PDB file of N, CA, C and O in Angstrom, chain B, residues numbered from 101:
ATOM      1  N   MET B 101     103.810  84.911  87.727  1.00  0.00           N
ATOM      2  CA  MET B 101     104.694  84.700  88.849  1.00  0.00           C
ATOM      3  C   MET B 101     104.048  83.734  89.824  1.00  0.00           C
ATOM      4  O   MET B 101     102.865  83.856  90.141  1.00  0.00           O
ATOM      5  N   THR B 102     104.826  82.778  90.298  1.00  0.00           N
ATOM      6  CA  THR B 102     104.313  81.842  91.289  1.00  0.00           C
ATOM      7  C   THR B 102     104.658  82.345  92.679  1.00  0.00           C
ATOM      8  O   THR B 102     105.604  83.113  92.855  1.00  0.00           O
ATOM      9  N   VAL B 103     103.903  81.917  93.646  1.00  0.00           N
ATOM     10  CA  VAL B 103     104.151  82.305  95.032  1.00  0.00           C
ATOM     11  C   VAL B 103     105.333  81.490  95.536  1.00  0.00           C
ATOM     12  O   VAL B 103     105.327  80.265  95.419  1.00  0.00           O
ATOM     13  N   PRO B 104     106.356  82.152  96.101  1.00  0.00           N
ATOM     14  CA  PRO B 104     107.519  81.407  96.597  1.00  0.00           C
ATOM     15  C   PRO B 104     107.145  80.530  97.782  1.00  0.00           C
ATOM     16  O   PRO B 104     106.389  80.960  98.652  1.00  0.00           O
ATOM     17  N   ARG B 105     107.659  79.319  97.828  1.00  0.00           N
ATOM     18  CA  ARG B 105     107.338  78.373  98.890  1.00  0.00           C
ATOM     19  C   ARG B 105     108.549  78.002  99.737  1.00  0.00           C
ATOM     20  O   ARG B 105     108.424  77.836 100.951  1.00  0.00           O
ATOM     21  N   LYS B 106     109.702  77.872  99.124  1.00  0.00           N
ATOM     22  CA  LYS B 106     110.898  77.453  99.851  1.00  0.00           C
ATOM     23  C   LYS B 106     111.607  78.677 100.397  1.00  0.00           C
ATOM     24  O   LYS B 106     111.465  79.777  99.864  1.00  0.00           O
ATOM     25  N   LEU B 107     112.360  78.484 101.449  1.00  0.00           N
ATOM     26  CA  LEU B 107     113.072  79.580 102.093  1.00  0.00           C
ATOM     27  C   LEU B 107     113.917  80.356 101.096  1.00  0.00           C
ATOM     28  O   LEU B 107     113.883  81.587 101.084  1.00  0.00           O
ATOM     29  N   GLU B 108     114.676  79.651 100.258  1.00  0.00           N
ATOM     30  CA  GLU B 108     115.525  80.344  99.291  1.00  0.00           C
ATOM     31  C   GLU B 108     114.689  81.212  98.355  1.00  0.00           C
ATOM     32  O   GLU B 108     115.069  82.339  98.034  1.00  0.00           O
ATOM     33  N   GLU B 109     113.541  80.674  97.917  1.00  0.00           N
ATOM     34  CA  GLU B 109     112.674  81.433  97.014  1.00  0.00           C
ATOM     35  C   GLU B 109     112.114  82.669  97.698  1.00  0.00           C
ATOM     36  O   GLU B 109     112.034  83.738  97.092  1.00  0.00           O
ATOM     37  N   ILE B 110     111.729  82.526  98.955  1.00  0.00           N
ATOM     38  CA  ILE B 110     111.176  83.656  99.703  1.00  0.00           C
ATOM     39  C   ILE B 110     112.224  84.739  99.882  1.00  0.00           C
ATOM     40  O   ILE B 110     111.935  85.919  99.681  1.00  0.00           O
ATOM     41  N   LEU B 111     113.433  84.356 100.255  1.00  0.00           N
ATOM     42  CA  LEU B 111     114.498  85.339 100.460  1.00  0.00           C
ATOM     43  C   LEU B 111     114.901  85.992  99.144  1.00  0.00           C
ATOM     44  O   LEU B 111     115.135  87.199  99.096  1.00  0.00           O
ATOM     45  N   GLU B 112     114.984  85.194  98.067  1.00  0.00           N
ATOM     46  CA  GLU B 112     115.303  85.763  96.754  1.00  0.00           C
ATOM     47  C   GLU B 112     114.200  86.720  96.310  1.00  0.00           C
ATOM     48  O   GLU B 112     114.480  87.781  95.751  1.00  0.00           O
ATOM     49  N   HIS B 113     112.951  86.344  96.560  1.00  0.00           N
ATOM     50  CA  HIS B 113     111.822  87.185  96.198  1.00  0.00           C
ATOM     51  C   HIS B 113     111.894  88.508  96.960  1.00  0.00           C
ATOM     52  O   HIS B 113     111.695  89.572  96.373  1.00  0.00           O
ATOM     53  N   ALA B 114     112.176  88.449  98.250  1.00  0.00           N
ATOM     54  CA  ALA B 114     112.277  89.670  99.055  1.00  0.00           C
ATOM     55  C   ALA B 114     113.414  90.547  98.549  1.00  0.00           C
ATOM     56  O   ALA B 114     113.259  91.762  98.433  1.00  0.00           O
ATOM     57  N   ASP B 115     114.559  89.933  98.246  1.00  0.00           N
ATOM     58  CA  ASP B 115     115.693  90.700  97.730  1.00  0.00           C
ATOM     59  C   ASP B 115     115.358  91.337  96.381  1.00  0.00           C
ATOM     60  O   ASP B 115     115.694  92.497  96.140  1.00  0.00           O
ATOM     61  N   GLU B 116     114.698  90.583  95.506  1.00  0.00           N
ATOM     62  CA  GLU B 116     114.312  91.092  94.194  1.00  0.00           C
ATOM     63  C   GLU B 116     113.343  92.264  94.316  1.00  0.00           C
ATOM     64  O   GLU B 116     113.496  93.274  93.628  1.00  0.00           O
ATOM     65  N   LEU B 117     112.349  92.131  95.187  1.00  0.00           N
ATOM     66  CA  LEU B 117     111.391  93.218  95.372  1.00  0.00           C
ATOM     67  C   LEU B 117     112.059  94.455  95.961  1.00  0.00           C
ATOM     68  O   LEU B 117     111.762  95.576  95.549  1.00  0.00           O
ATOM     69  N   THR B 118     112.948  94.259  96.912  1.00  0.00           N
ATOM     70  CA  THR B 118     113.676  95.385  97.494  1.00  0.00           C
ATOM     71  C   THR B 118     114.472  96.106  96.422  1.00  0.00           C
ATOM     72  O   THR B 118     114.484  97.336  96.374  1.00  0.00           O
ATOM     73  N   LYS B 119     115.141  95.340  95.558  1.00  0.00           N
ATOM     74  CA  LYS B 119     115.922  95.936  94.473  1.00  0.00           C
ATOM     75  C   LYS B 119     115.019  96.719  93.528  1.00  0.00           C
ATOM     76  O   LYS B 119     115.354  97.833  93.127  1.00  0.00           O
ATOM     77  N   ARG B 120     113.872  96.137  93.171  1.00  0.00           N
ATOM     78  CA  ARG B 120     112.937  96.828  92.277  1.00  0.00           C
ATOM     79  C   ARG B 120     112.462  98.146  92.884  1.00  0.00           C
ATOM     80  O   ARG B 120     112.421  99.169  92.200  1.00  0.00           O
ATOM     81  N   PHE B 121     112.103  98.121  94.163  1.00  0.00           N
ATOM     82  CA  PHE B 121     111.608  99.324  94.816  1.00  0.00           C
ATOM     83  C   PHE B 121     112.690 100.388  94.909  1.00  0.00           C
ATOM     84  O   PHE B 121     112.411 101.577  94.756  1.00  0.00           O
ATOM     85  N   GLU B 122     113.931  99.963  95.161  1.00  0.00           N
ATOM     86  CA  GLU B 122     115.025 100.922  95.262  1.00  0.00           C
ATOM     87  C   GLU B 122     115.324 101.568  93.909  1.00  0.00           C
ATOM     88  O   GLU B 122     115.713 102.735  93.858  1.00  0.00           O
ATOM     89  N   GLU B 123     115.148 100.825  92.814  1.00  0.00           N
ATOM     90  CA  GLU B 123     115.457 101.330  91.476  1.00  0.00           C
ATOM     91  C   GLU B 123     114.267 102.012  90.805  1.00  0.00           C
ATOM     92  O   GLU B 123     114.414 102.585  89.725  1.00  0.00           O
ATOM     93  N   LEU B 124     113.116 101.960  91.417  1.00  0.00           N
ATOM     94  CA  LEU B 124     111.905 102.503  90.824  1.00  0.00           C
ATOM     95  C   LEU B 124     111.993 104.021  90.677  1.00  0.00           C
ATOM     96  O   LEU B 124     112.306 104.732  91.632  1.00  0.00           O
ATOM     97  N   GLU B 125     111.715 104.498  89.481  1.00  0.00           N
ATOM     98  CA  GLU B 125     111.655 105.930  89.207  1.00  0.00           C
ATOM     99  C   GLU B 125     110.244 106.236  88.731  1.00  0.00           C
ATOM    100  O   GLU B 125     109.958 106.148  87.536  1.00  0.00           O
ATOM    101  N   PRO B 126     109.365 106.591  89.652  1.00  0.00           N
ATOM    102  CA  PRO B 126     107.960 106.798  89.271  1.00  0.00           C
ATOM    103  C   PRO B 126     107.766 108.012  88.369  1.00  0.00           C
ATOM    104  O   PRO B 126     108.517 108.985  88.431  1.00  0.00           O
ATOM    105  N   ASP B 127     106.750 107.928  87.543  1.00  0.00           N
ATOM    106  CA  ASP B 127     106.344 109.017  86.673  1.00  0.00           C
ATOM    107  C   ASP B 127     105.592 110.037  87.531  1.00  0.00           C
ATOM    108  O   ASP B 127     104.563 109.693  88.113  1.00  0.00           O
ATOM    109  N   PRO B 128     106.076 111.285  87.626  1.00  0.00           N
ATOM    110  CA  PRO B 128     105.400 112.287  88.467  1.00  0.00           C
ATOM    111  C   PRO B 128     103.949 112.529  88.080  1.00  0.00           C
ATOM    112  O   PRO B 128     103.147 112.944  88.916  1.00  0.00           O
ATOM    113  N   ASN B 129     103.604 112.277  86.826  1.00  0.00           N
ATOM    114  CA  ASN B 129     102.233 112.475  86.373  1.00  0.00           C
ATOM    115  C   ASN B 129     101.288 111.373  86.836  1.00  0.00           C
ATOM    116  O   ASN B 129     100.068 111.512  86.745  1.00  0.00           O
ATOM    117  N   GLN B 130     101.853 110.287  87.328  1.00  0.00           N
ATOM    118  CA  GLN B 130     101.024 109.176  87.772  1.00  0.00           C
ATOM    119  C   GLN B 130     101.278 108.839  89.237  1.00  0.00           C
ATOM    120  O   GLN B 130     101.062 107.704  89.661  1.00  0.00           O
ATOM    121  N   MET B 131     101.730 109.806  90.000  1.00  0.00           N
ATOM    122  CA  MET B 131     102.045 109.593  91.413  1.00  0.00           C
ATOM    123  C   MET B 131     100.773 109.319  92.211  1.00  0.00           C
ATOM    124  O   MET B 131      99.736 109.944  91.987  1.00  0.00           O
ATOM    125  N   LYS B 132     100.869 108.395  93.125  1.00  0.00           N
ATOM    126  CA  LYS B 132      99.787 108.050  94.034  1.00  0.00           C
ATOM    127  C   LYS B 132     100.350 108.012  95.445  1.00  0.00           C
ATOM    128  O   LYS B 132     101.564 107.957  95.641  1.00  0.00           O
ATOM    129  N   ASP B 133      99.471 108.042  96.406  1.00  0.00           N
ATOM    130  CA  ASP B 133      99.897 107.870  97.793  1.00  0.00           C
ATOM    131  C   ASP B 133     100.430 106.444  97.936  1.00  0.00           C
ATOM    132  O   ASP B 133      99.719 105.482  97.648  1.00  0.00           O
ATOM    133  N   ALA B 134     101.655 106.312  98.372  1.00  0.00           N
ATOM    134  CA  ALA B 134     102.312 105.003  98.423  1.00  0.00           C
ATOM    135  C   ALA B 134     102.203 104.329  99.783  1.00  0.00           C
ATOM    136  O   ALA B 134     102.936 103.380 100.062  1.00  0.00           O
ATOM    137  N   THR B 135     101.312 104.799 100.622  1.00  0.00           N
ATOM    138  CA  THR B 135     101.176 104.215 101.952  1.00  0.00           C
ATOM    139  C   THR B 135     100.923 102.715 101.876  1.00  0.00           C
ATOM    140  O   THR B 135     101.576 101.940 102.575  1.00  0.00           O
ATOM    141  N   THR B 136      99.999 102.308 101.048  1.00  0.00           N
ATOM    142  CA  THR B 136      99.681 100.885 100.954  1.00  0.00           C
ATOM    143  C   THR B 136     100.809 100.092 100.314  1.00  0.00           C
ATOM    144  O   THR B 136     101.032  98.936 100.672  1.00  0.00           O
ATOM    145  N   LEU B 137     101.519 100.694  99.378  1.00  0.00           N
ATOM    146  CA  LEU B 137     102.654 100.018  98.759  1.00  0.00           C
ATOM    147  C   LEU B 137     103.775  99.825  99.777  1.00  0.00           C
ATOM    148  O   LEU B 137     104.433  98.785  99.790  1.00  0.00           O
ATOM    149  N   ARG B 138     103.991 100.823 100.626  1.00  0.00           N
ATOM    150  CA  ARG B 138     104.995 100.672 101.680  1.00  0.00           C
ATOM    151  C   ARG B 138     104.615  99.545 102.636  1.00  0.00           C
ATOM    152  O   ARG B 138     105.484  98.850 103.162  1.00  0.00           O
ATOM    153  N   ALA B 139     103.318  99.368 102.857  1.00  0.00           N
ATOM    154  CA  ALA B 139     102.861  98.268 103.705  1.00  0.00           C
ATOM    155  C   ALA B 139     103.218  96.922 103.070  1.00  0.00           C
ATOM    156  O   ALA B 139     103.566  95.972 103.772  1.00  0.00           O
ATOM    157  N   VAL B 140     103.129  96.847 101.745  1.00  0.00           N
ATOM    158  CA  VAL B 140     103.518  95.616 101.041  1.00  0.00           C
ATOM    159  C   VAL B 140     105.016  95.371 101.237  1.00  0.00           C
ATOM    160  O   VAL B 140     105.432  94.249 101.528  1.00  0.00           O
ATOM    161  N   ILE B 141     105.812  96.408 101.079  1.00  0.00           N
ATOM    162  CA  ILE B 141     107.262  96.279 101.253  1.00  0.00           C
ATOM    163  C   ILE B 141     107.573  95.779 102.663  1.00  0.00           C
ATOM    164  O   ILE B 141     108.358  94.847 102.836  1.00  0.00           O
ATOM    165  N   ARG B 142     106.955  96.402 103.669  1.00  0.00           N
ATOM    166  CA  ARG B 142     107.201  95.986 105.061  1.00  0.00           C
ATOM    167  C   ARG B 142     106.776  94.531 105.288  1.00  0.00           C
ATOM    168  O   ARG B 142     107.451  93.792 106.004  1.00  0.00           O
ATOM    169  N   ALA B 143     105.668  94.127 104.685  1.00  0.00           N
ATOM    170  CA  ALA B 143     105.194  92.754 104.843  1.00  0.00           C
ATOM    171  C   ALA B 143     106.160  91.757 104.203  1.00  0.00           C
ATOM    172  O   ALA B 143     106.418  90.696 104.770  1.00  0.00           O
ATOM    173  N   VAL B 144     106.690  92.088 103.034  1.00  0.00           N
ATOM    174  CA  VAL B 144     107.658  91.210 102.361  1.00  0.00           C
ATOM    175  C   VAL B 144     108.923  91.101 103.215  1.00  0.00           C
ATOM    176  O   VAL B 144     109.461  90.008 103.395  1.00  0.00           O
ATOM    177  N   GLU B 145     109.389  92.214 103.732  1.00  0.00           N
ATOM    178  CA  GLU B 145     110.579  92.191 104.586  1.00  0.00           C
ATOM    179  C   GLU B 145     110.321  91.409 105.868  1.00  0.00           C
ATOM    180  O   GLU B 145     111.187  90.660 106.319  1.00  0.00           O
ATOM    181  N   ALA B 146     109.143  91.575 106.458  1.00  0.00           N
ATOM    182  CA  ALA B 146     108.803  90.839 107.688  1.00  0.00           C
ATOM    183  C   ALA B 146     108.725  89.341 107.407  1.00  0.00           C
ATOM    184  O   ALA B 146     109.149  88.525 108.225  1.00  0.00           O
ATOM    185  N   ARG B 147     108.181  88.988 106.247  1.00  0.00           N
ATOM    186  CA  ARG B 147     108.103  87.574 105.883  1.00  0.00           C
ATOM    187  C   ARG B 147     109.494  86.980 105.746  1.00  0.00           C
ATOM    188  O   ARG B 147     109.748  85.875 106.225  1.00  0.00           O
ATOM    189  N   ALA B 148     110.392  87.700 105.101  1.00  0.00           N
ATOM    190  CA  ALA B 148     111.763  87.214 104.941  1.00  0.00           C
ATOM    191  C   ALA B 148     112.430  87.064 106.302  1.00  0.00           C
ATOM    192  O   ALA B 148     113.121  86.074 106.545  1.00  0.00           O
ATOM    193  N   ASP B 149     112.233  88.035 107.195  1.00  0.00           N
ATOM    194  CA  ASP B 149     112.798  87.949 108.543  1.00  0.00           C
ATOM    195  C   ASP B 149     112.232  86.751 109.298  1.00  0.00           C
ATOM    196  O   ASP B 149     112.965  86.033 109.978  1.00  0.00           O
ATOM    197  N   ALA B 150     110.915  86.539 109.172  1.00  0.00           N
ATOM    198  CA  ALA B 150     110.267  85.412 109.847  1.00  0.00           C
ATOM    199  C   ALA B 150     110.792  84.088 109.305  1.00  0.00           C
ATOM    200  O   ALA B 150     111.013  83.150 110.071  1.00  0.00           O
ATOM    201  N   GLU B 151     110.992  84.003 107.998  1.00  0.00           N
ATOM    202  CA  GLU B 151     111.516  82.769 107.409  1.00  0.00           C
ATOM    203  C   GLU B 151     112.943  82.503 107.876  1.00  0.00           C
ATOM    204  O   GLU B 151     113.311  81.355 108.126  1.00  0.00           O
ATOM    205  N   ARG B 152     113.751  83.563 107.995  1.00  0.00           N
ATOM    206  CA  ARG B 152     115.109  83.381 108.521  1.00  0.00           C
ATOM    207  C   ARG B 152     115.060  82.883 109.960  1.00  0.00           C
ATOM    208  O   ARG B 152     115.805  81.975 110.328  1.00  0.00           O
ATOM    209  N   SER B 153     114.186  83.471 110.775  1.00  0.00           N
ATOM    210  CA  SER B 153     114.041  83.049 112.172  1.00  0.00           C
ATOM    211  C   SER B 153     113.568  81.611 112.251  1.00  0.00           C
ATOM    212  O   SER B 153     114.060  80.837 113.072  1.00  0.00           O
ATOM    213  N   LEU B 154     112.617  81.247 111.403  1.00  0.00           N
ATOM    214  CA  LEU B 154     112.112  79.879 111.385  1.00  0.00           C
ATOM    215  C   LEU B 154     113.230  78.910 111.008  1.00  0.00           C
ATOM    216  O   LEU B 154     113.378  77.862 111.637  1.00  0.00           O
ATOM    217  N   ALA B 155     114.006  79.246 110.000  1.00  0.00           N
ATOM    218  CA  ALA B 155     115.105  78.375 109.576  1.00  0.00           C
ATOM    219  C   ALA B 155     116.103  78.178 110.712  1.00  0.00           C
ATOM    220  O   ALA B 155     116.587  77.068 110.930  1.00  0.00           O
ATOM    221  N   GLU B 156     116.410  79.252 111.432  1.00  0.00           N
ATOM    222  CA  GLU B 156     117.338  79.141 112.560  1.00  0.00           C
ATOM    223  C   GLU B 156     116.747  78.278 113.678  1.00  0.00           C
ATOM    224  O   GLU B 156     117.453  77.465 114.275  1.00  0.00           O
ATOM    225  N   ALA B 157     115.458  78.455 113.958  1.00  0.00           N
ATOM    226  CA  ALA B 157     114.805  77.678 115.008  1.00  0.00           C
ATOM    227  C   ALA B 157     114.755  76.194 114.639  1.00  0.00           C
ATOM    228  O   ALA B 157     114.983  75.333 115.489  1.00  0.00           O
ATOM    229  N   VAL B 158     114.459  75.902 113.387  1.00  0.00           N
ATOM    230  CA  VAL B 158     114.416  74.509 112.949  1.00  0.00           C
ATOM    231  C   VAL B 158     115.806  73.892 113.028  1.00  0.00           C
ATOM    232  O   VAL B 158     115.955  72.752 113.469  1.00  0.00           O
ATOM    233  N   ALA B 159     116.815  74.631 112.608  1.00  0.00           N
ATOM    234  CA  ALA B 159     118.187  74.117 112.683  1.00  0.00           C
ATOM    235  C   ALA B 159     118.566  73.825 114.135  1.00  0.00           C
ATOM    236  O   ALA B 159     119.211  72.815 114.416  1.00  0.00           O
ATOM    237  N   ALA B 160     118.172  74.695 115.046  1.00  0.00           N
ATOM    238  CA  ALA B 160     118.473  74.477 116.471  1.00  0.00           C
ATOM    239  C   ALA B 160     117.723  73.258 116.997  1.00  0.00           C
ATOM    240  O   ALA B 160     118.282  72.464 117.755  1.00  0.00           O
ATOM    241  N   ALA B 161     116.460  73.106 116.599  1.00  0.00           N
ATOM    242  CA  ALA B 161     115.678  71.946 117.035  1.00  0.00           C
ATOM    243  C   ALA B 161     116.295  70.649 116.508  1.00  0.00           C
ATOM    244  O   ALA B 161     116.372  69.653 117.227  1.00  0.00           O
ATOM    245  N   ARG B 162     116.731  70.670 115.253  1.00  0.00           N
ATOM    246  CA  ARG B 162     117.389  69.484 114.695  1.00  0.00           C
ATOM    247  C   ARG B 162     118.695  69.201 115.420  1.00  0.00           C
ATOM    248  O   ARG B 162     119.015  68.045 115.696  1.00  0.00           O
ATOM    249  N   ALA B 163     119.456  70.256 115.734  1.00  0.00           N
ATOM    250  CA  ALA B 163     120.719  70.074 116.459  1.00  0.00           C
ATOM    251  C   ALA B 163     120.473  69.500 117.853  1.00  0.00           C
ATOM    252  O   ALA B 163     121.328  68.798 118.394  1.00  0.00           O
ATOM    253  N   ASP B 164     119.321  69.790 118.432  1.00  0.00           N
ATOM    254  CA  ASP B 164     118.954  69.247 119.742  1.00  0.00           C
ATOM    255  C   ASP B 164     118.359  67.847 119.638  1.00  0.00           C
ATOM    256  O   ASP B 164     117.982  67.256 120.650  1.00  0.00           O
ATOM    257  N   GLY B 165     118.272  67.315 118.425  1.00  0.00           N
ATOM    258  CA  GLY B 165     117.847  65.945 118.236  1.00  0.00           C
ATOM    259  C   GLY B 165     116.371  65.731 117.966  1.00  0.00           C
ATOM    260  O   GLY B 165     115.908  64.590 117.969  1.00  0.00           O
ATOM    261  N   PHE B 166     115.626  66.790 117.735  1.00  0.00           N
ATOM    262  CA  PHE B 166     114.203  66.620 117.437  1.00  0.00           C
ATOM    263  C   PHE B 166     114.023  66.072 116.026  1.00  0.00           C
ATOM    264  O   PHE B 166     114.736  66.456 115.098  1.00  0.00           O
ATOM    265  N   ALA B 167     113.066  65.175 115.883  1.00  0.00           N
ATOM    266  CA  ALA B 167     112.785  64.531 114.601  1.00  0.00           C
ATOM    267  C   ALA B 167     112.010  65.482 113.693  1.00  0.00           C
ATOM    268  O   ALA B 167     111.330  66.398 114.155  1.00  0.00           O
ATOM    269  N   TRP B 168     112.134  65.238 112.391  1.00  0.00           N
ATOM    270  CA  TRP B 168     111.385  66.029 111.421  1.00  0.00           C
ATOM    271  C   TRP B 168     109.890  65.906 111.662  1.00  0.00           C
ATOM    272  O   TRP B 168     109.145  66.859 111.433  1.00  0.00           O
ATOM    273  N   SER B 169     109.441  64.738 112.126  1.00  0.00           N
ATOM    274  CA  SER B 169     108.010  64.563 112.373  1.00  0.00           C
ATOM    275  C   SER B 169     107.525  65.504 113.470  1.00  0.00           C
ATOM    276  O   SER B 169     106.427  66.052 113.375  1.00  0.00           O
ATOM    277  N   ALA B 170     108.339  65.697 114.515  1.00  0.00           N
ATOM    278  CA  ALA B 170     107.964  66.624 115.592  1.00  0.00           C
ATOM    279  C   ALA B 170     107.954  68.062 115.084  1.00  0.00           C
ATOM    280  O   ALA B 170     107.047  68.829 115.408  1.00  0.00           O
ATOM    281  N   ILE B 171     108.942  68.425 114.303  1.00  0.00           N
ATOM    282  CA  ILE B 171     109.012  69.779 113.743  1.00  0.00           C
ATOM    283  C   ILE B 171     107.835  70.005 112.792  1.00  0.00           C
ATOM    284  O   ILE B 171     107.228  71.076 112.785  1.00  0.00           O
ATOM    285  N   GLY B 172     107.524  68.993 111.997  1.00  0.00           N
ATOM    286  CA  GLY B 172     106.416  69.093 111.061  1.00  0.00           C
ATOM    287  C   GLY B 172     105.093  69.375 111.755  1.00  0.00           C
ATOM    288  O   GLY B 172     104.258  70.105 111.220  1.00  0.00           O
ATOM    289  N   ILE B 173     104.894  68.811 112.929  1.00  0.00           N
ATOM    290  CA  ILE B 173     103.656  69.056 113.678  1.00  0.00           C
ATOM    291  C   ILE B 173     103.473  70.552 113.906  1.00  0.00           C
ATOM    292  O   ILE B 173     102.380  71.084 113.713  1.00  0.00           O
ATOM    293  N   PHE B 174     104.536  71.223 114.314  1.00  0.00           N
ATOM    294  CA  PHE B 174     104.440  72.656 114.611  1.00  0.00           C
ATOM    295  C   PHE B 174     104.391  73.522 113.355  1.00  0.00           C
ATOM    296  O   PHE B 174     103.944  74.668 113.402  1.00  0.00           O
ATOM    297  N   LEU B 175     104.846  72.977 112.244  1.00  0.00           N
ATOM    298  CA  LEU B 175     104.748  73.701 110.976  1.00  0.00           C
ATOM    299  C   LEU B 175     103.422  73.417 110.276  1.00  0.00           C
ATOM    300  O   LEU B 175     103.089  74.050 109.274  1.00  0.00           O
ATOM    301  N   GLY B 176     102.670  72.457 110.817  1.00  0.00           N
ATOM    302  CA  GLY B 176     101.395  72.107 110.202  1.00  0.00           C
ATOM    303  C   GLY B 176     101.553  71.254 108.955  1.00  0.00           C
ATOM    304  O   GLY B 176     100.710  71.277 108.058  1.00  0.00           O
ATOM    305  N   THR B 177     102.655  70.495 108.912  1.00  0.00           N
ATOM    306  CA  THR B 177     102.937  69.642 107.760  1.00  0.00           C
ATOM    307  C   THR B 177     103.379  68.276 108.255  1.00  0.00           C
ATOM    308  O   THR B 177     103.460  68.026 109.458  1.00  0.00           O
ATOM    309  N   SER B 178     103.659  67.413 107.316  1.00  0.00           N
ATOM    310  CA  SER B 178     104.275  66.131 107.661  1.00  0.00           C
ATOM    311  C   SER B 178     105.759  66.358 107.952  1.00  0.00           C
ATOM    312  O   SER B 178     106.313  67.412 107.636  1.00  0.00           O
ATOM    313  N   GLY B 179     106.380  65.373 108.547  1.00  0.00           N
ATOM    314  CA  GLY B 179     107.817  65.461 108.786  1.00  0.00           C
ATOM    315  C   GLY B 179     108.595  65.567 107.489  1.00  0.00           C
ATOM    316  O   GLY B 179     109.572  66.312 107.404  1.00  0.00           O
ATOM    317  N   GLU B 180     108.164  64.821 106.474  1.00  0.00           N
ATOM    318  CA  GLU B 180     108.840  64.868 105.173  1.00  0.00           C
ATOM    319  C   GLU B 180     108.711  66.243 104.531  1.00  0.00           C
ATOM    320  O   GLU B 180     109.676  66.760 103.969  1.00  0.00           O
ATOM    321  N   ALA B 181     107.517  66.841 104.612  1.00  0.00           N
ATOM    322  CA  ALA B 181     107.328  68.178 104.053  1.00  0.00           C
ATOM    323  C   ALA B 181     108.188  69.190 104.800  1.00  0.00           C
ATOM    324  O   ALA B 181     108.752  70.098 104.189  1.00  0.00           O
ATOM    325  N   ALA B 182     108.290  69.041 106.109  1.00  0.00           N
ATOM    326  CA  ALA B 182     109.149  69.943 106.902  1.00  0.00           C
ATOM    327  C   ALA B 182     110.605  69.797 106.484  1.00  0.00           C
ATOM    328  O   ALA B 182     111.322  70.787 106.341  1.00  0.00           O
ATOM    329  N   ARG B 183     111.038  68.550 106.288  1.00  0.00           N
ATOM    330  CA  ARG B 183     112.430  68.307 105.864  1.00  0.00           C
ATOM    331  C   ARG B 183     112.693  68.912 104.501  1.00  0.00           C
ATOM    332  O   ARG B 183     113.745  69.510 104.274  1.00  0.00           O
ATOM    333  N   GLN B 184     111.731  68.757 103.582  1.00  0.00           N
ATOM    334  CA  GLN B 184     111.918  69.314 102.242  1.00  0.00           C
ATOM    335  C   GLN B 184     111.978  70.827 102.280  1.00  0.00           C
ATOM    336  O   GLN B 184     112.752  71.443 101.547  1.00  0.00           O
ATOM    337  N   ARG B 185     111.164  71.427 103.132  1.00  0.00           N
ATOM    338  CA  ARG B 185     111.125  72.885 103.199  1.00  0.00           C
ATOM    339  C   ARG B 185     112.321  73.459 103.952  1.00  0.00           C
ATOM    340  O   ARG B 185     112.889  74.471 103.541  1.00  0.00           O
ATOM    341  N   CYS B 186     112.700  72.819 105.046  1.00  0.00           N
ATOM    342  CA  CYS B 186     113.680  73.422 105.948  1.00  0.00           C
ATOM    343  C   CYS B 186     114.973  72.642 106.087  1.00  0.00           C
ATOM    344  O   CYS B 186     115.854  73.032 106.852  1.00  0.00           O
ATOM    345  N   GLY B 187     115.097  71.546 105.357  1.00  0.00           N
ATOM    346  CA  GLY B 187     116.294  70.728 105.474  1.00  0.00           C
ATOM    347  C   GLY B 187     117.526  71.447 104.967  1.00  0.00           C
ATOM    348  O   GLY B 187     117.460  72.576 104.481  1.00  0.00           O
ATOM    349  N   ARG B 188     118.641  70.771 105.091  1.00  0.00           N
ATOM    350  CA  ARG B 188     119.916  71.382 104.651  1.00  0.00           C
ATOM    351  C   ARG B 188     119.827  71.897 103.234  1.00  0.00           C
ATOM    352  O   ARG B 188     119.180  71.306 102.369  1.00  0.00           O
ATOM    353  N   ARG B 189     120.488  73.005 103.023  1.00  0.00           N
ATOM    354  CA  ARG B 189     120.468  73.652 101.708  1.00  0.00           C
ATOM    355  C   ARG B 189     121.833  73.504 101.076  1.00  0.00           C
ATOM    356  O   ARG B 189     122.051  73.975  99.960  1.00  0.00           O
TER     357      ARG B 189
END
């Protein structure tokens, strides 16, 4: 499995993991404390929420006329990389 990089991949990954966790039927003989696994679930959900917020913020910045190069500075990328990651879908 590759690490998701684009917003769509991150959201699809979060949805897929949520579905897997909801459908999981653990073997009672192999039960473990799931505290750390729940932390993974929360982190995946938080990442998806953060990516949605970022996409909305970038869309608002673009609507206000900010250039991709300016947005890229705050994303730590070039303007072109920012456009590829957050541009219209």
